[in-house]
N, CA, C and O atoms as a GROMACS GRO file, in nm:
protein
  552
    1UNK      N    1   0.076  -0.121  -0.001
    1UNK     CA    2  -0.010  -0.005  -0.013
    1UNK      C    3   0.090   0.117   0.007
    1UNK      O    4   0.180   0.120   0.090
    2UNK      N    5   0.056   0.221  -0.087
    2UNK     CA    6   0.142   0.364  -0.089
    2UNK      C    7   0.113   0.427   0.013
    2UNK      O    8   0.010   0.401   0.076
    3UNK      N    9   0.209   0.536   0.053
    3UNK     CA   10   0.162   0.611   0.185
    3UNK      C   11   0.041   0.682   0.178
    3UNK      O   12  -0.034   0.692   0.276
    4UNK      N   13   0.015   0.739   0.051
    4UNK     CA   14  -0.107   0.817   0.028
    4UNK      C   15  -0.230   0.732   0.035
    4UNK      O   16  -0.334   0.799   0.035
    5UNK      N   17  -0.242   0.620   0.040
    5UNK     CA   18  -0.360   0.537   0.055
    5UNK      C   19  -0.377   0.506   0.199
    5UNK      O   20  -0.470   0.430   0.228
    6UNK      N   21  -0.310   0.549   0.285
    6UNK     CA   22  -0.340   0.524   0.426
    6UNK      C   23  -0.430   0.643   0.481
    6UNK      O   24  -0.411   0.763   0.461
    7UNK      N   25  -0.532   0.582   0.555
    7UNK     CA   26  -0.631   0.673   0.596
    7UNK      C   27  -0.556   0.804   0.728
    7UNK      O   28  -0.586   0.923   0.739
    8UNK      N   29  -0.453   0.722   0.813
    8UNK     CA   30  -0.410   0.796   0.928
    8UNK      C   31  -0.278   0.765   0.940
    8UNK      O   32  -0.231   0.657   0.904
    9UNK      N   33  -0.202   0.872   0.996
    9UNK     CA   34  -0.061   0.850   1.026
    9UNK      C   35  -0.038   0.928   1.141
    9UNK      O   36  -0.075   1.045   1.149
   10UNK      N   37   0.031   0.857   1.246
   10UNK     CA   38   0.067   0.898   1.377
   10UNK      C   39   0.231   0.888   1.421
   10UNK      O   40   0.283   0.776   1.418
   11UNK      N   41   0.300   0.991   1.457
   11UNK     CA   42   0.422   1.014   1.481
   11UNK      C   43   0.464   0.978   1.620
   11UNK      O   44   0.401   1.015   1.719
   12UNK      N   45   0.565   0.909   1.626
   12UNK     CA   46   0.617   0.893   1.758
   12UNK      C   47   0.766   0.880   1.780
   12UNK      O   48   0.837   0.868   1.680
   13UNK      N   49   0.819   0.882   1.892
   13UNK     CA   50   0.973   0.836   1.923
   13UNK      C   51   1.002   0.707   2.008
   13UNK      O   52   0.918   0.671   2.091
   14UNK      N   53   1.108   0.644   1.990
   14UNK     CA   54   1.127   0.539   2.061
   14UNK      C   55   1.198   0.591   2.205
   14UNK      O   56   1.274   0.688   2.216
   15UNK      N   57   1.158   0.512   2.298
   15UNK     CA   58   1.206   0.550   2.440
   15UNK      C   59   1.297   0.443   2.475
   15UNK      O   60   1.276   0.328   2.436
   16UNK      N   61   1.410   0.479   2.557
   16UNK     CA   62   1.493   0.387   2.609
   16UNK      C   63   1.460   0.259   2.659
   16UNK      O   64   1.520   0.156   2.628
   17UNK      N   65   1.362   0.266   2.740
   17UNK     CA   66   1.309   0.149   2.829
   17UNK      C   67   1.211   0.071   2.736
   17UNK      O   68   1.142  -0.020   2.783
   18UNK      N   69   1.205   0.109   2.594
   18UNK     CA   70   1.121   0.012   2.530
   18UNK      C   71   1.219  -0.078   2.444
   18UNK      O   72   1.168  -0.157   2.365
   19UNK      N   73   1.344  -0.071   2.455
   19UNK     CA   74   1.464  -0.147   2.414
   19UNK      C   75   1.489  -0.273   2.480
   19UNK      O   76   1.452  -0.279   2.598
   20UNK      N   77   1.548  -0.385   2.424
   20UNK     CA   78   1.576  -0.510   2.473
   20UNK      C   79   1.733  -0.480   2.502
   20UNK      O   80   1.783  -0.367   2.493
   21UNK      N   81   1.804  -0.596   2.537
   21UNK     CA   82   1.934  -0.610   2.581
   21UNK      C   83   2.016  -0.578   2.452
   21UNK      O   84   2.129  -0.531   2.456
   22UNK      N   85   1.944  -0.608   2.331
   22UNK     CA   86   2.010  -0.590   2.198
   22UNK      C   87   2.034  -0.454   2.146
   22UNK      O   88   2.111  -0.426   2.054
   23UNK      N   89   1.955  -0.364   2.221
   23UNK     CA   90   1.958  -0.202   2.189
   23UNK      C   91   1.844  -0.205   2.085
   23UNK      O   92   1.856  -0.109   2.008
   24UNK      N   93   1.746  -0.277   2.059
   24UNK     CA   94   1.652  -0.265   1.966
   24UNK      C   95   1.519  -0.274   2.047
   24UNK      O   96   1.509  -0.330   2.156
   25UNK      N   97   1.412  -0.207   1.975
   25UNK     CA   98   1.277  -0.235   2.019
   25UNK      C   99   1.222  -0.374   2.046
   25UNK      O  100   1.218  -0.452   1.950
   26UNK      N  101   1.180  -0.414   2.163
   26UNK     CA  102   1.137  -0.528   2.193
   26UNK      C  103   1.012  -0.575   2.109
   26UNK      O  104   0.919  -0.495   2.109
   27UNK      N  105   0.999  -0.676   2.049
   27UNK     CA  106   0.912  -0.727   1.960
   27UNK      C  107   0.753  -0.684   2.034
   27UNK      O  108   0.670  -0.618   1.971
   28UNK      N  109   0.734  -0.726   2.152
   28UNK     CA  110   0.617  -0.675   2.210
   28UNK      C  111   0.565  -0.540   2.223
   28UNK      O  112   0.445  -0.516   2.238
   29UNK      N  113   0.671  -0.440   2.216
   29UNK     CA  114   0.644  -0.298   2.205
   29UNK      C  115   0.569  -0.258   2.092
   29UNK      O  116   0.476  -0.177   2.103
   30UNK      N  117   0.602  -0.307   1.986
   30UNK     CA  118   0.524  -0.279   1.857
   30UNK      C  119   0.385  -0.280   1.872
   30UNK      O  120   0.317  -0.186   1.832
   31UNK      N  121   0.328  -0.396   1.936
   31UNK     CA  122   0.177  -0.389   1.976
   31UNK      C  123   0.140  -0.281   2.039
   31UNK      O  124   0.023  -0.249   2.017
   32UNK      N  125   0.222  -0.187   2.140
   32UNK     CA  126   0.158  -0.096   2.194
   32UNK      C  127   0.160   0.005   2.095
   32UNK      O  128   0.056   0.070   2.085
   33UNK      N  129   0.272   0.040   2.006
   33UNK     CA  130   0.267   0.125   1.932
   33UNK      C  131   0.137   0.123   1.835
   33UNK      O  132   0.072   0.227   1.826
   34UNK      N  133   0.099   0.019   1.770
   34UNK     CA  134   0.001   0.004   1.699
   34UNK      C  135  -0.132   0.029   1.751
   34UNK      O  136  -0.216   0.087   1.681
   35UNK      N  137  -0.163  -0.018   1.892
   35UNK     CA  138  -0.272   0.010   1.935
   35UNK      C  139  -0.280   0.151   1.964
   35UNK      O  140  -0.385   0.210   1.940
   36UNK      N  141  -0.183   0.210   2.011
   36UNK     CA  142  -0.192   0.372   2.046
   36UNK      C  143  -0.237   0.456   1.920
   36UNK      O  144  -0.309   0.556   1.924
   37UNK      N  145  -0.182   0.401   1.811
   37UNK     CA  146  -0.206   0.467   1.663
   37UNK      C  147  -0.372   0.446   1.631
   37UNK      O  148  -0.450   0.532   1.590
   38UNK      N  149  -0.400   0.310   1.662
   38UNK     CA  150  -0.548   0.296   1.634
   38UNK      C  151  -0.646   0.375   1.718
   38UNK      O  152  -0.754   0.418   1.676
   39UNK      N  153  -0.597   0.388   1.844
   39UNK     CA  154  -0.690   0.458   1.945
   39UNK      C  155  -0.690   0.624   1.889
   39UNK      O  156  -0.792   0.694   1.892
   40UNK      N  157  -0.564   0.668   1.842
   40UNK     CA  158  -0.572   0.812   1.811
   40UNK      C  159  -0.638   0.825   1.683
   40UNK      O  160  -0.696   0.929   1.652
   41UNK      N  161  -0.633   0.731   1.615
   41UNK     CA  162  -0.725   0.749   1.467
   41UNK      C  163  -0.868   0.762   1.509
   41UNK      O  164  -0.935   0.859   1.473
   42UNK      N  165  -0.919   0.662   1.587
   42UNK     CA  166  -1.054   0.653   1.630
   42UNK      C  167  -1.098   0.786   1.687
   42UNK      O  168  -1.206   0.833   1.651
   43UNK      N  169  -1.014   0.853   1.782
   43UNK     CA  170  -1.044   0.983   1.836
   43UNK      C  171  -1.062   1.080   1.730
   43UNK      O  172  -1.151   1.164   1.743
   44UNK      N  173  -0.978   1.080   1.612
   44UNK     CA  174  -0.982   1.174   1.498
   44UNK      C  175  -1.113   1.179   1.436
   44UNK      O  176  -1.157   1.279   1.380
   45UNK      N  177  -1.181   1.061   1.447
   45UNK     CA  178  -1.298   1.038   1.349
   45UNK      C  179  -1.417   1.034   1.443
   45UNK      O  180  -1.524   0.987   1.404
   46UNK      N  181  -1.400   1.083   1.569
   46UNK     CA  182  -1.509   1.112   1.651
   46UNK      C  183  -1.558   0.973   1.748
   46UNK      O  184  -1.669   0.962   1.798
   47UNK      N  185  -1.461   0.889   1.758
   47UNK     CA  186  -1.494   0.770   1.835
   47UNK      C  187  -1.388   0.779   1.959
   47UNK      O  188  -1.266   0.790   1.952
   48UNK      N  189  -1.468   0.771   2.073
   48UNK     CA  190  -1.376   0.759   2.199
   48UNK      C  191  -1.380   0.620   2.258
   48UNK      O  192  -1.489   0.576   2.296
   49UNK      N  193  -1.277   0.549   2.268
   49UNK     CA  194  -1.254   0.408   2.313
   49UNK      C  195  -1.331   0.413   2.431
   49UNK      O  196  -1.420   0.331   2.450
   50UNK      N  197  -1.300   0.520   2.531
   50UNK     CA  198  -1.371   0.485   2.689
   50UNK      C  199  -1.518   0.516   2.683
   50UNK      O  200  -1.594   0.456   2.759
   51UNK      N  201  -1.568   0.610   2.593
   51UNK     CA  202  -1.701   0.646   2.575
   51UNK      C  203  -1.791   0.508   2.526
   51UNK      O  204  -1.892   0.467   2.582
   52UNK      N  205  -1.730   0.455   2.421
   52UNK     CA  206  -1.770   0.322   2.375
   52UNK      C  207  -1.794   0.222   2.489
   52UNK      O  208  -1.900   0.164   2.510
   53UNK      N  209  -1.679   0.210   2.561
   53UNK     CA  210  -1.693   0.114   2.668
   53UNK      C  211  -1.793   0.142   2.779
   53UNK      O  212  -1.865   0.053   2.824
   54UNK      N  213  -1.795   0.280   2.824
   54UNK     CA  214  -1.894   0.329   2.900
   54UNK      C  215  -2.044   0.296   2.845
   54UNK      O  216  -2.129   0.271   2.930
   55UNK      N  217  -2.079   0.294   2.713
   55UNK     CA  218  -2.196   0.252   2.642
   55UNK      C  219  -2.221   0.103   2.653
   55UNK      O  220  -2.334   0.061   2.630
   56UNK      N  221  -2.119   0.019   2.687
   56UNK     CA  222  -2.131  -0.123   2.691
   56UNK      C  223  -2.087  -0.166   2.545
   56UNK      O  224  -2.129  -0.274   2.504
   57UNK      N  225  -2.015  -0.096   2.473
   57UNK     CA  226  -1.977  -0.136   2.333
   57UNK      C  227  -1.802  -0.173   2.366
   57UNK      O  228  -1.725  -0.089   2.412
   58UNK      N  229  -1.768  -0.292   2.339
   58UNK     CA  230  -1.623  -0.302   2.361
   58UNK      C  231  -1.560  -0.353   2.227
   58UNK      O  232  -1.598  -0.452   2.164
   59UNK      N  233  -1.466  -0.274   2.198
   59UNK     CA  234  -1.376  -0.306   2.063
   59UNK      C  235  -1.265  -0.407   2.106
   59UNK      O  236  -1.184  -0.381   2.195
   60UNK      N  237  -1.269  -0.499   2.051
   60UNK     CA  238  -1.166  -0.614   2.112
   60UNK      C  239  -1.083  -0.654   1.967
   60UNK      O  240  -1.138  -0.652   1.856
   61UNK      N  241  -0.951  -0.687   1.988
   61UNK     CA  242  -0.879  -0.743   1.885
   61UNK      C  243  -0.886  -0.898   1.892
   61UNK      O  244  -0.857  -0.950   1.999
   62UNK      N  245  -0.920  -0.973   1.792
   62UNK     CA  246  -0.927  -1.117   1.785
   62UNK      C  247  -0.820  -1.163   1.727
   62UNK      O  248  -0.810  -1.285   1.743
   63UNK      N  249  -0.731  -1.113   1.661
   63UNK     CA  250  -0.627  -1.169   1.579
   63UNK      C  251  -0.506  -1.046   1.550
   63UNK      O  252  -0.525  -0.927   1.525
   64UNK      N  253  -0.417  -1.097   1.560
   64UNK     CA  254  -0.291  -1.001   1.526
   64UNK      C  255  -0.183  -1.071   1.458
   64UNK      O  256  -0.115  -1.161   1.507
   65UNK      N  257  -0.170  -1.015   1.317
   65UNK     CA  258  -0.040  -1.063   1.244
   65UNK      C  259   0.074  -0.963   1.219
   65UNK      O  260   0.056  -0.866   1.145
   66UNK      N  261   0.205  -0.989   1.288
   66UNK     CA  262   0.285  -0.892   1.256
   66UNK      C  263   0.401  -0.946   1.195
   66UNK      O  264   0.451  -1.052   1.231
   67UNK      N  265   0.447  -0.874   1.101
   67UNK     CA  266   0.571  -0.909   1.018
   67UNK      C  267   0.689  -0.799   1.053
   67UNK      O  268   0.674  -0.681   1.022
   68UNK      N  269   0.807  -0.846   1.119
   68UNK     CA  270   0.904  -0.778   1.168
   68UNK      C  271   1.016  -0.763   1.046
   68UNK      O  272   1.088  -0.854   1.004
   69UNK      N  273   1.013  -0.636   1.003
   69UNK     CA  274   1.092  -0.609   0.885
   69UNK      C  275   1.256  -0.540   0.904
   69UNK      O  276   1.351  -0.568   0.831
   70UNK      N  277   1.258  -0.459   1.001
   70UNK     CA  278   1.385  -0.376   1.051
   70UNK      C  279   1.350  -0.333   1.176
   70UNK      O  280   1.238  -0.294   1.207
   71UNK      N  281   1.471  -0.342   1.268
   71UNK     CA  282   1.452  -0.291   1.405
   71UNK      C  283   1.449  -0.138   1.424
   71UNK      O  284   1.518  -0.061   1.358
   72UNK      N  285   1.366  -0.105   1.516
   72UNK     CA  286   1.396   0.039   1.565
   72UNK      C  287   1.485   0.031   1.669
   72UNK      O  288   1.506  -0.077   1.724
   73UNK      N  289   1.554   0.163   1.712
   73UNK     CA  290   1.644   0.170   1.813
   73UNK      C  291   1.599   0.305   1.900
   73UNK      O  292   1.520   0.389   1.859
   74UNK      N  293   1.663   0.308   2.022
   74UNK     CA  294   1.630   0.418   2.107
   74UNK      C  295   1.652   0.550   2.031
   74UNK      O  296   1.752   0.572   1.963
   75UNK      N  297   1.555   0.632   2.047
   75UNK     CA  298   1.561   0.769   1.982
   75UNK      C  299   1.499   0.776   1.859
   75UNK      O  300   1.460   0.886   1.819
   76UNK      N  301   1.483   0.676   1.792
   76UNK     CA  302   1.446   0.676   1.635
   76UNK      C  303   1.296   0.746   1.640
   76UNK      O  304   1.214   0.724   1.729
   77UNK      N  305   1.278   0.826   1.539
   77UNK     CA  306   1.147   0.877   1.520
   77UNK      C  307   1.087   0.790   1.410
   77UNK      O  308   1.153   0.748   1.315
   78UNK      N  309   0.949   0.764   1.432
   78UNK     CA  310   0.876   0.662   1.329
   78UNK      C  311   0.732   0.707   1.330
   78UNK      O  312   0.682   0.774   1.420
   79UNK      N  313   0.671   0.667   1.225
   79UNK     CA  314   0.521   0.699   1.210
   79UNK      C  315   0.453   0.558   1.199
   79UNK      O  316   0.508   0.462   1.146
   80UNK      N  317   0.330   0.556   1.252
   80UNK     CA  318   0.238   0.437   1.244
   80UNK      C  319   0.128   0.470   1.170
   80UNK      O  320   0.041   0.543   1.216
   81UNK      N  321   0.121   0.409   1.025
   81UNK     CA  322   0.022   0.457   0.944
   81UNK      C  323  -0.102   0.329   0.944
   81UNK      O  324  -0.078   0.212   0.973
   82UNK      N  325  -0.196   0.366   0.915
   82UNK     CA  326  -0.304   0.269   0.910
   82UNK      C  327  -0.434   0.301   0.832
   82UNK      O  328  -0.478   0.415   0.819
   83UNK      N  329  -0.488   0.190   0.783
   83UNK     CA  330  -0.631   0.208   0.714
   83UNK      C  331  -0.706   0.100   0.767
   83UNK      O  332  -0.658  -0.008   0.798
   84UNK      N  333  -0.845   0.139   0.777
   84UNK     CA  334  -0.947   0.051   0.845
   84UNK      C  335  -1.018  -0.013   0.720
   84UNK      O  336  -1.047   0.059   0.625
   85UNK      N  337  -1.048  -0.152   0.720
   85UNK     CA  338  -1.134  -0.226   0.626
   85UNK      C  339  -1.215  -0.320   0.681
   85UNK      O  340  -1.190  -0.380   0.786
   86UNK      N  341  -1.321  -0.334   0.607
   86UNK     CA  342  -1.440  -0.432   0.664
   86UNK      C  343  -1.386  -0.551   0.603
   86UNK      O  344  -1.354  -0.560   0.485
   87UNK      N  345  -1.375  -0.649   0.694
   87UNK     CA  346  -1.319  -0.767   0.660
   87UNK      C  347  -1.452  -0.883   0.624
   87UNK      O  348  -1.448  -0.970   0.537
   88UNK      N  349  -1.559  -0.855   0.714
   88UNK     CA  350  -1.676  -0.944   0.702
   88UNK      C  351  -1.777  -0.870   0.771
   88UNK      O  352  -1.752  -0.762   0.825
   89UNK      N  353  -1.904  -0.931   0.772
   89UNK     CA  354  -1.998  -0.849   0.841
   89UNK      C  355  -1.976  -0.807   0.987
   89UNK      O  356  -2.019  -0.702   1.035
   90UNK      N  357  -1.907  -0.898   1.051
   90UNK     CA  358  -1.903  -0.874   1.202
   90UNK      C  359  -1.739  -0.851   1.226
   90UNK      O  360  -1.698  -0.848   1.342
   91UNK      N  361  -1.652  -0.835   1.124
   91UNK     CA  362  -1.499  -0.826   1.169
   91UNK      C  363  -1.456  -0.701   1.084
   91UNK      O  364  -1.513  -0.672   0.978
   92UNK      N  365  -1.360  -0.633   1.134
   92UNK     CA  366  -1.290  -0.530   1.053
   92UNK      C  367  -1.147  -0.558   1.072
   92UNK      O  368  -1.105  -0.631   1.161
   93UNK      N  369  -1.068  -0.494   0.982
   93UNK     CA  370  -0.919  -0.511   0.990
   93UNK      C  371  -0.841  -0.377   0.996
   93UNK      O  372  -0.874  -0.286   0.920
   94UNK      N  373  -0.735  -0.360   1.086
   94UNK     CA  374  -0.659  -0.241   1.061
   94UNK      C  375  -0.528  -0.301   0.997
   94UNK      O  376  -0.468  -0.396   1.048
   95UNK      N  377  -0.490  -0.238   0.882
   95UNK     CA  378  -0.355  -0.255   0.816
   95UNK      C  379  -0.290  -0.141   0.851
   95UNK      O  380  -0.325  -0.025   0.830
   96UNK      N  381  -0.179  -0.189   0.912
   96UNK     CA  382  -0.085  -0.099   0.971
   96UNK      C  383   0.066  -0.114   0.930
   96UNK      O  384   0.108  -0.221   0.887
   97UNK      N  385   0.147  -0.002   0.945
   97UNK     CA  386   0.288  -0.020   0.899
   97UNK      C  387   0.370   0.085   1.000
   97UNK      O  388   0.346   0.205   0.995
   98UNK      N  389   0.447   0.042   1.070
   98UNK     CA  390   0.544   0.122   1.156
   98UNK      C  391   0.663   0.145   1.042
   98UNK      O  392   0.716   0.052   0.982
   99UNK      N  393   0.696   0.286   1.024
   99UNK     CA  394   0.810   0.330   0.934
   99UNK      C  395   0.898   0.424   0.997
   99UNK      O  396   0.846   0.516   1.061
  100UNK      N  397   1.025   0.415   0.990
  100UNK     CA  398   1.125   0.471   1.049
  100UNK      C  399   1.140   0.600   0.974
  100UNK      O  400   1.128   0.601   0.852
  101UNK      N  401   1.169   0.722   1.050
  101UNK     CA  402   1.180   0.863   0.984
  101UNK      C  403   1.350   0.882   0.990
  101UNK      O  404   1.421   0.829   1.076
  102UNK      N  405   1.390   0.953   0.900
  102UNK     CA  406   1.331   1.009   0.777
  102UNK      C  407   1.347   0.896   0.658
  102UNK      O  408   1.290   0.914   0.550
  103UNK      N  409   1.416   0.796   0.680
  103UNK     CA  410   1.447   0.726   0.563
  103UNK      C  411   1.328   0.648   0.501
  103UNK      O  412   1.340   0.596   0.390
  104UNK      N  413   1.206   0.639   0.577
  104UNK     CA  414   1.088   0.556   0.564
  104UNK      C  415   1.104   0.403   0.536
  104UNK      O  416   1.038   0.340   0.453
  105UNK      N  417   1.199   0.354   0.612
  105UNK     CA  418   1.223   0.204   0.600
  105UNK      C  419   1.126   0.136   0.703
  105UNK      O  420   1.122   0.170   0.821
  106UNK      N  421   1.054   0.043   0.651
  106UNK     CA  422   0.961  -0.024   0.728
  106UNK      C  423   0.995  -0.111   0.830
  106UNK      O  424   1.071  -0.204   0.803
  107UNK      N  425   0.954  -0.099   0.939
  107UNK     CA  426   1.001  -0.171   1.056
  107UNK      C  427   0.910  -0.283   1.104
  107UNK      O  428   0.954  -0.381   1.164
  108UNK      N  429   0.775  -0.264   1.074
  108UNK     CA  430   0.673  -0.361   1.102
  108UNK      C  431   0.560  -0.334   0.996
  108UNK      O  432   0.529  -0.222   0.954
  109UNK      N  433   0.506  -0.447   0.961
  109UNK     CA  434   0.373  -0.442   0.880
  109UNK      C  435   0.283  -0.547   0.951
  109UNK      O  436   0.323  -0.661   0.974
  110UNK      N  437   0.157  -0.500   0.985
  110UNK     CA  438   0.062  -0.561   1.078
  110UNK      C  439  -0.076  -0.582   1.018
  110UNK      O  440  -0.101  -0.500   0.930
  111UNK      N  441  -0.154  -0.652   1.036
  111UNK     CA  442  -0.310  -0.673   1.022
  111UNK      C  443  -0.360  -0.717   1.140
  111UNK      O  444  -0.339  -0.832   1.179
  112UNK      N  445  -0.426  -0.635   1.205
  112UNK     CA  446  -0.507  -0.645   1.330
  112UNK      C  447  -0.662  -0.661   1.324
  112UNK      O  448  -0.740  -0.566   1.318
  113UNK      N  449  -0.693  -0.781   1.327
  113UNK     CA  450  -0.843  -0.793   1.310
  113UNK      C  451  -0.926  -0.773   1.461
  113UNK      O  452  -0.883  -0.809   1.571
  114UNK      N  453  -1.041  -0.713   1.435
  114UNK     CA  454  -1.103  -0.688   1.554
  114UNK      C  455  -1.260  -0.697   1.532
  114UNK      O  456  -1.308  -0.713   1.420
  115UNK      N  457  -1.341  -0.685   1.653
  115UNK     CA  458  -1.480  -0.682   1.632
  115UNK      C  459  -1.518  -0.585   1.745
  115UNK      O  460  -1.434  -0.543   1.825
  116UNK      N  461  -1.642  -0.553   1.748
  116UNK     CA  462  -1.715  -0.486   1.847
  116UNK      C  463  -1.810  -0.588   1.921
  116UNK      O  464  -1.878  -0.665   1.853
  117UNK      N  465  -1.816  -0.591   2.052
  117UNK     CA  466  -1.915  -0.679   2.118
  117UNK      C  467  -2.007  -0.555   2.181
  117UNK      O  468  -1.976  -0.446   2.228
  118UNK      N  469  -2.118  -0.615   2.163
  118UNK     CA  470  -2.252  -0.511   2.230
  118UNK      C  471  -2.270  -0.564   2.397
  118UNK      O  472  -2.197  -0.646   2.453
  119UNK      N  473  -2.366  -0.505   2.444
  119UNK     CA  474  -2.374  -0.532   2.600
  119UNK      C  475  -2.402  -0.656   2.623
  119UNK      O  476  -2.378  -0.692   2.738
  120UNK      N  477  -2.448  -0.739   2.548
  120UNK     CA  478  -2.473  -0.906   2.547
  120UNK      C  479  -2.372  -0.991   2.546
  120UNK      O  480  -2.373  -1.110   2.577
  121UNK      N  481  -2.249  -0.899   2.492
  121UNK     CA  482  -2.127  -0.982   2.467
  121UNK      C  483  -2.138  -1.059   2.316
  121UNK      O  484  -2.076  -1.160   2.282
  122UNK      N  485  -2.219  -0.995   2.252
  122UNK     CA  486  -2.225  -1.053   2.113
  122UNK      C  487  -2.162  -0.950   2.008
  122UNK      O  488  -2.170  -0.828   2.015
  123UNK      N  489  -2.096  -1.027   1.909
  123UNK     CA  490  -2.036  -0.932   1.791
  123UNK      C  491  -2.157  -0.852   1.730
  123UNK      O  492  -2.264  -0.909   1.706
  124UNK      N  493  -2.135  -0.713   1.707
  124UNK     CA  494  -2.220  -0.630   1.636
  124UNK      C  495  -2.136  -0.491   1.616
  124UNK      O  496  -2.085  -0.424   1.706
  125UNK      N  497  -2.135  -0.466   1.496
  125UNK     CA  498  -2.058  -0.340   1.442
  125UNK      C  499  -2.164  -0.219   1.451
  125UNK      O  500  -2.268  -0.214   1.386
  126UNK      N  501  -2.116  -0.116   1.548
  126UNK     CA  502  -2.205  -0.008   1.561
  126UNK      C  503  -2.190   0.086   1.444
  126UNK      O  504  -2.087   0.090   1.376
  127UNK      N  505  -2.284   0.156   1.423
  127UNK     CA  506  -2.301   0.244   1.291
  127UNK      C  507  -2.191   0.334   1.279
  127UNK      O  508  -2.156   0.369   1.166
  128UNK      N  509  -2.122   0.382   1.396
  128UNK     CA  510  -2.033   0.493   1.398
  128UNK      C  511  -1.920   0.422   1.329
  128UNK      O  512  -1.861   0.484   1.241
  129UNK      N  513  -1.881   0.289   1.360
  129UNK     CA  514  -1.777   0.219   1.313
  129UNK      C  515  -1.792   0.193   1.158
  129UNK      O  516  -1.705   0.209   1.072
  130UNK      N  517  -1.922   0.148   1.141
  130UNK     CA  518  -1.952   0.090   0.988
  130UNK      C  519  -1.915   0.205   0.882
  130UNK      O  520  -1.869   0.176   0.772
  131UNK      N  521  -1.938   0.336   0.920
  131UNK     CA  522  -1.928   0.451   0.825
  131UNK      C  523  -1.802   0.466   0.796
  131UNK      O  524  -1.779   0.518   0.687
  132UNK      N  525  -1.684   0.427   0.880
  132UNK     CA  526  -1.544   0.410   0.858
  132UNK      C  527  -1.476   0.342   0.765
  132UNK      O  528  -1.368   0.373   0.715
  133UNK      N  529  -1.547   0.241   0.741
  133UNK     CA  530  -1.479   0.139   0.681
  133UNK      C  531  -1.494   0.110   0.536
  133UNK      O  532  -1.607   0.118   0.490
  134UNK      N  533  -1.390   0.076   0.454
  134UNK     CA  534  -1.385   0.051   0.339
  134UNK      C  535  -1.423  -0.107   0.331
  134UNK      O  536  -1.425  -0.188   0.423
  135UNK      N  537  -1.455  -0.128   0.184
  135UNK     CA  538  -1.484  -0.287   0.188
  135UNK      C  539  -1.377  -0.353   0.109
  135UNK      O  540  -1.317  -0.306   0.012
  136UNK      N  541  -1.361  -0.472   0.168
  136UNK     CA  542  -1.257  -0.566   0.103
  136UNK      C  543  -1.114  -0.521   0.152
  136UNK      O  544  -1.097  -0.429   0.232
  137UNK      N  545  -1.015  -0.595   0.096
  137UNK     CA  546  -0.863  -0.561   0.128
  137UNK      C  547  -0.804  -0.451   0.059
  137UNK      O  548  -0.825  -0.446  -0.062
  138UNK      N  549  -0.735  -0.363   0.112
  138UNK     CA  550  -0.668  -0.254   0.043
  138UNK      C  551  -0.561  -0.294  -0.071
  138UNK      O  552  -0.501  -0.206  -0.132
   0.00000   0.00000   0.00000
């Protein structure tokens, strides 16, 4: 996916404590980066994660696929880009990419599949989310 096809981009910087003994970002930390960018994206389109939860709507990850391409190190600036796509009637996917700045080298590519659970704990995509999604794979 080309950079201009992503719906959202969020810039961050690697902090020292996110690195392992090898001096690179620990693999588990990338999931934090990806999640933070998803929450920021939802806020920019008028969906507050906490407000959804208070209404009894729970947005949950049901599958995470991450491909590690190139490591990030302490102090690296990077951007997390994403696009939200309808995968099925009850599932959506965030296609995400972590890209180091300024050289635009891909660190991680990810596909995060989620759904929304209603107050009864059953999958149900609220209209607010439905309007955001493209149909099919990007």
